[in-house]
Every structure is written in C-alpha cells, then in structure tokens.
C-alpha positions in Angstrom: 0.0 0.0 0.0 1.1 3.6 -0.8 2.7 5.7 2.0 0.9 9.0 1.8 2.6 12.4 2.3 0.6 15.6 2.4 2.0 19.0 1.4 0.4 22.3 2.1 1.9 24.7 -0.6 2.5 28.4 -0.4 4.6 30.7 -2.5 7.8 30.3 -0.5 7.2 27.4 1.9 6.1 23.7 1.9 4.5 22.3 5.1 4.8 18.5 4.9 3.2 15.7 6.9 4.2 12.0 6.5 1.2 10.0 7.6 2.9 6.6 8.1 5.7 8.1 10.2 3.6 10.8 11.9 6.4 13.2 11.0 6.2 16.9 10.1 8.7 19.0 8.1 8.8 22.5 6.7 11.0 23.4 3.7 11.4 26.1 1.1 9.3 25.9 -2.1 12.4 25.6 -4.3 14.9 23.0 -5.5 16.9 23.1 -2.2 13.8 22.6 -0.1 12.6 19.7 -2.2 16.0 18.0 -1.8 15.8 18.5 2.0 12.3 16.9 2.4 13.1 14.0 0.0 16.3 13.3 2.0 14.9 13.8 5.5 11.7 11.8 4.9 13.3 9.2 2.7 10.8 9.6 0.0 10.7 7.0 -2.7 8.5 5.1 -5.2 6.3 3.7 -2.4 5.1 7.2 -1.5 2.2 9.1 -2.9 2.6 12.9 -2.5 -0.7 14.8 -2.3 -1.0 18.5 -2.7 -3.9 20.9 -3.2 -4.2 23.1 -6.3 -2.8 26.4 -5.0 -3.0 29.0 -7.7 0.0 27.7 -9.6 2.4 27.5 -6.6 2.1 23.7 -6.7 3.6 23.4 -10.2 7.2 23.7 -9.1 7.1 21.1 -6.4 5.2 18.8 -8.7 7.8 19.2 -11.3 10.8 18.8 -9.0 9.3 15.8 -7.1 8.3 14.1 -10.4 11.8 14.6 -11.7 13.0 12.5 -8.7 10.6 9.7 -9.7 7.9 10.4 -7.1 4.2 10.1 -7.8 2.4 13.4 -7.2 -1.4 13.9 -7.0 -2.8 17.5 -7.1 -6.3 17.4 -5.7 -9.2 19.9 -5.5 -9.0 22.1 -2.4 -12.8 22.1 -1.9 -12.9 18.4 -1.6 -10.1 18.5 1.0 -12.0 21.1 3.0 -15.2 19.0 2.9 -13.2 16.0 4.1 -11.8 18.2 6.9 -15.2 19.3 8.0 -16.6 15.8 7.9 -13.7 14.7 10.1 -14.4 17.4 12.6 -11.1 19.2 11.8 -12.2 22.8 11.8 -8.9 24.5 12.6 -6.9 25.8 9.6 -3.2 26.3 9.8 -0.4 25.2 7.4 0.6 22.4 9.7 -2.9 21.2 10.2 -3.7 21.5 6.5 -0.7 19.3 5.6 -2.0 16.5 7.9 -5.6 16.9 6.5 -4.3 16.7 2.9 -2.3 13.5 3.8 -5.4 11.9 5.5 -7.6 12.9 2.5 -5.0 11.3 0.2 -5.1 8.1 2.2 -8.9 8.0 2.1 -9.5 9.0 -1.6 -6.3 7.4 -3.1 -6.2 10.0 -6.0 -4.4 9.1 -9.2 -1.1 10.8 -9.8 -1.6 14.1 -11.8 0.1 14.1 -15.2 3.0 16.6 -15.4 2.5 19.4 -17.9 5.8 20.3 -19.6 7.1 21.6 -22.8 4.5 22.8 -25.4 1.7 21.9 -23.0 3.1 24.2 -20.3 3.4 27.0 -22.8 -0.2 26.3 -24.0 -1.4 26.4 -20.4 0.2 29.8 -19.7 -1.2 31.2 -23.0 -4.7 30.0 -22.1 -4.5 31.4 -18.6 -3.5 34.8 -20.1 -6.4 34.6 -22.6 -8.8 33.9 -19.8 -7.6 37.0 -18.0 -8.0 39.1 -21.1 -11.6 37.7 -21.6 -12.4 38.7 -18.0 -11.1 42.2 -18.6 -13.0 42.5 -21.8 -16.2 41.6 -20.1 -15.6 44.1 -17.3 -14.7 46.9 -19.7 -17.7 46.2 -21.9 -20.0 46.5 -18.9 -18.2 49.7 -17.9 -18.6 51.2 -21.3 -22.4 50.5 -21.2 -22.7 52.7 -18.1 -20.5 55.6 -19.3 -22.1 58.8 -20.7 -19.2 61.2 -20.8 -17.9 61.2 -24.5 -14.2 61.5 -23.6 -14.5 58.6 -21.2 -16.4 56.5 -23.7 -13.8 57.1 -26.3 -11.0 56.1 -23.9 -12.8 53.0 -22.7 -13.6 52.0 -26.2 -10.0 52.3 -27.3 -8.9 50.3 -24.3 -11.5 47.6 -25.1 -10.3 47.4 -28.7 -6.7 47.0 -27.5 -7.7 44.1 -25.2 -9.6 42.4 -28.1 -6.6 42.8 -30.4 -4.4 41.3 -27.7 -6.8 38.4 -27.3 -6.7 37.8 -31.0 -2.9 37.7 -31.0 -2.8 35.3 -28.0 -5.4 33.1 -29.8 -3.0 33.0 -32.8 -0.1 32.1 -30.6 -2.2 29.2 -29.1 -2.8 27.8 -32.5 0.8 28.3 -33.5 2.0 26.4 -30.4 -0.2 23.5 -31.2 0.8 23.4 -34.9 4.5 23.5 -34.0 4.3 20.3 -31.8 3.6 17.1 -33.8 1.9 15.2 -31.0 -0.3 18.1 -30.1 -1.1 18.8 -33.7 -2.1 15.2 -34.3 -4.3 15.1 -31.2 -5.9 18.5 -32.1 -6.8 17.2 -35.6 -8.4 14.1 -34.1 -10.4 16.1 -31.5 -11.6 18.7 -33.9 -13.0 16.0 -36.2 -16.1 16.1 -33.9 -18.5 18.7 -35.1 -19.0 21.4 -32.5 -15.5 21.0 -30.9 -13.6 24.2 -31.5 -10.0 25.4 -31.1 -10.5 26.9 -27.6 -11.8 23.6 -26.2 -9.1 21.6 -28.0 -6.4 23.8 -26.6 -7.9 23.6 -23.1 -8.0 19.8 -23.2 -4.5 19.5 -24.5 -3.1 21.9 -21.9 -5.2 21.2 -18.8 -6.3 17.6 -19.3 -3.2 15.6 -20.4 -4.8 12.5 -19.0 -7.4 12.6 -21.8 -7.2 9.3 -23.7 -5.5 7.4 -20.8 -8.4 7.0 -18.4 -11.7 5.1 -18.5 -15.0 7.0 -19.0 -15.8 7.3 -15.2 -12.4 8.5 -14.3 -12.2 11.2 -17.0 -15.8 12.4 -16.1 -14.9 12.6 -12.4 -11.6 14.3 -13.1 -13.3 17.1 -15.0 -16.2 17.3 -12.5 -19.0 16.3 -14.9 -19.9 13.1 -13.2 -23.3 13.4 -11.5 -23.3 13.2 -7.7 -26.2 11.2 -6.2 -28.2 12.9 -3.4 -30.7 10.2 -2.5 -32.1 9.3 0.8 -34.6 6.5 1.4 -37.3 6.8 -1.2 -36.4 10.3 -2.0 -34.3 10.9 -5.2 -32.5 14.2 -5.0 -31.3 16.3 -7.9 -27.9 15.2 -9.3 -25.2 17.8 -9.1 -21.7 18.2 -10.6 -18.9 19.8 -8.6 -15.1 19.8 -8.1 -12.7 18.6 -10.8 -10.9 20.7 -13.3 -13.3 23.7 -13.3 -11.4 25.5 -16.0 -12.1 22.7 -18.5 -15.9 23.0 -18.0 -16.7 26.5 -19.6 -15.3 25.6 -23.1 -16.8 22.1 -22.7 -20.2 23.7 -22.0 -19.9 26.0 -25.1 -19.1 22.9 -27.2 -22.2 21.2 -25.9 -24.3 24.2 -26.7 -23.0 24.3 -30.2 -23.3 20.6 -30.7 -26.9 20.6 -29.5 -27.7 22.7 -32.5 -25.2 21.7 -35.2 -24.0 18.1 -34.6 -26.8 15.7 -35.9 -25.8 12.8 -33.6 -25.4 14.9 -30.4 -28.5 17.1 -31.2 -30.5 13.9 -31.4 -29.2 12.9 -28.0 -30.0 16.3 -26.6 -33.6 16.1 -28.0 -34.1 12.7 -26.4 -33.0 14.0 -23.1 -35.5 16.9 -23.3 -38.2 14.5 -24.4 -37.6 12.4 -21.3 -38.2 15.4 -19.1 -34.6 16.5 -18.5 -34.4 20.3 -17.9 -32.3 22.0 -20.7 -29.4 22.9 -18.4 -29.1 19.3 -17.1 -29.4 18.0 -20.6 -26.5 20.2 -21.6 -24.4 18.8 -18.7 -25.2 15.3 -19.8 -24.1 16.3 -23.3 -20.9 17.8 -21.9 -20.2 14.4 -20.3 -21.0 12.5 -23.5 -18.7 14.8 -25.5 -15.8 14.4 -23.0 -16.2 10.6 -22.8 -16.3 10.4 -26.6 -13.2 12.6 -27.1 -11.4 10.4 -24.5 -12.3 7.3 -26.5 -11.3 8.9 -29.7 -7.8 9.7 -28.4 -7.4 6.4 -26.7 -8.3 4.4 -29.8 -6.8 6.9 -32.3 -10.2 7.1 -34.1 -11.7 10.2 -35.7 -15.4 11.1 -35.2 -16.2 10.0 -38.7 -15.0 6.5 -38.0 -17.0 6.0 -34.7 -19.8 3.4 -35.0 -22.6 5.8 -34.0 -21.7 8.2 -36.9 -22.2 5.6 -39.6 
C-alpha cells in the first residue's frame, strides 16, 4: 500500500506531513527545499505525495518531485475542506492543512496528476493569459455600457479594442504552439473532427487535461467534474449535481455542448431525447458535456476520428 505524504503549498514554503511516520517538516518551495524533504523523509517510489491546487504554486514542487521519480497527485481544495469538516477538523493552519491533505489522500487514493511540460506548459500559460483578457474585456464592456461622458467612452472604447486585439494575438499564438508540436497537432486534428468542438476547447483539453485518452469513462468524467453526484435518501431521489474537478475545462466544454446541441446531428438527437424524457435544458447540456468528453477520451485512446466511430455511420 502507498505511503501518503501531504504537502500544504504556499509561494515560499512547503509544510509536509508524513502520515505513516507521523512526521512533520517545513521546507522552502524551491529545489533546495525539495531536496531536504526528500532526503529527511526518505521519499521513494512507495510514496504518494498529495497537494492541493494552490493558484500555480504547486507546479514547481510537482515538477521537482516528479523529476525525482515520485508520484504526485494534485487534488481539489474544496474536496479536502469538505473532508476536513466531515472529520471534525475545523482548525486551519499550514501544519494542520498538511495533515488533513495527507489523510484525505489516504482516504481518496487519488491518481497521480500528469505533469504538464514543454509545449503543453506554454499552452497552459497562454490559455491562462487569454482567460484573464476575456475577464477584462467583459468588465470593460460592462463599464462602457454605463459611461455617458464622451471623452471617457472614447478612452474606454480604445482600451477595449486594445484588449480584443491582444486576445486575437494570443489566440493566434495558441494555434501556433499546437501546430509546432507534432503530437499536439495530431491530437488536435483528431479532437476537432467532432462537429462542435472548436479550437479553444481543444487547446484547453491539451493543456489542462493531459490524462485525456489514458483513463476510463468514469475516471475522466470525475476528473473534470461532470460526473453526476447522487443525493438520494430512502425513497427520495435528489437532484444530481456536478462539482469539483478541473473547473477551467468546463466552460469551453459547456460551449461545445451548446454548439453541438444545434449543429451536430448525432449529439443534437441525443439532446432532443434527453429533453423528451423530461430533463431540464441545463441538465441536458451537462449530460451532453459528459458525452462529448467521454467520446473525445475514447477517440484519443483508440486513435479514431469522429467520422469513424460506429454511431456516426
């Protein structure tokens, strides 16, 4: 059985808890700190290192630990906090968090998170920058709608156009990055063979979901957070919800489902059947998101384009 180590990550510091040995350690979030904790805790192939997603600060320790042959799982922070509350652990400090993360890892046994490197890492940074631009464009557009002073409207409009031009350039760089990498380009061609799947979703899947094509249907749906969570009790059947997972994958996946529900004959027929069976439109779209993701996962795993899938014949 895996020996689980939990790490609470911040910008400059790692708080570590070794569950099997009931040992704690603090180290710097840098190469020297990683060397210290690996040496002092004797970390090896039998260990599973578990960290929360921490706004990007987890990437460096994941990379450095993976380079030493360790398995690293990056888990959703909300699930860890839910686990902490269910366990009666309400205090929150870095030392306490490291232990909670380790105990959550021992309970949930998360799969190691694929390391994003090379072109995928560049792609992830470009996508993050593009998301920030989109947020700014939305805010500026709302601001412009409320302005009445001509001089301010002119300045806000110019700033808005500058942001849109910047987003167009970043979008071009995203496409260029994919085209320049043979494996990414081949995967992108395969994924985009599904009608309704556009370049933004493809880039997001390639950058933020490197596990696509390597997991089974339930694992991939759970990883993205589109697997329905049961809320039943006795004879009562509660409404199924989705939560957790890689939330940044879901918005472009939702847009793909929306487009496919109108323009992809196979998927629009699926969507219509869901509505006919009484499924509310939003829930039907979530089901379509899950179907698209599972299908894309199978396409990559089997190296099969949309046109050659049995249901498209």
